[in-house]
N, C-alpha and C positions, 0 to 999 in steps of 0.2 A: 242655835245649838242649845241655848238655855231652855227654850220651849220644848225641844225634844227630850231634854233631861227631866223636865217636869212631867211630860206626858208618858214616858216609858220608864218603867222601874229598872229595866236592865240596861239603860243607856247611861254611861258614866263619862264625864269629861273632866280631866284634870289638867290644869294649866300651871306651869311653874315658870319662874323667871330664870331658873338655873339651866345651864347648858348640861346636857346629858352626854358625858364622854364615853359611855358604854354602848352608845347607839350608833348605827350606821345607816345612811340613806343612799339608796341606789335608784336611778331612774333612767329610762331610755325612751326618748320621744317615740310616739306611735306604738310602743310596746307595753309599758307598764312600769311599776315601781315596787320597791321593797323598803320597809322600815324594819331594821333588825336590832333587837336588844341582845347584846352579847353576854352580859353578866347573868349569873344564875338567879332565878330561873330564866332561861333564854326565851325569846318570843320573836315571831316573824309575822309582819302584817304585809300581805301582798295585795296589789290592786292593779286592775287593768282598765279602769274607767278613764275615758279620754280626758275629762275635766281634771280628775285627780292627777293623772300623769302630767298634763300640761302645767298644773300648779307646782308640782314637785320639780319638774325640769326648770321652770322659771325661778323657783326658790334657789335651787342649786347653782344655777348660772349667776344669780345675784350674789350668792355667798362667794363664789369663785372670783367675781369682779372685785368684791370688797377685799378679799385676801390679796389679790394682785395689786390693788391700789395701796394697801398697807405696806406691801413689800417695796413698791416703787418709792413711796414716801420715806420709808426707812433708809433706802439707798441714797436718796437726795439729802436727808439729814446727816448721814454719815460723811457725805462729801463736804459739808460746811465746815 
């Protein structure tokens, strides 16, 4: 990605460690995905690439598993 940014003047990559609460991610396997920025100015990035879709589905499944684990651990701690 860094090589692309150096090679193409119109390619920009911004990485942050902050969670973006005004964004939503949607993906459906074998169909595609959406990344939506809901605050003003709003923006939508849609993709149908098989690799991008699979990566987004895997990411969202992993996030769901982490949330489920956190919920289960919270329940176990409250029982102590």
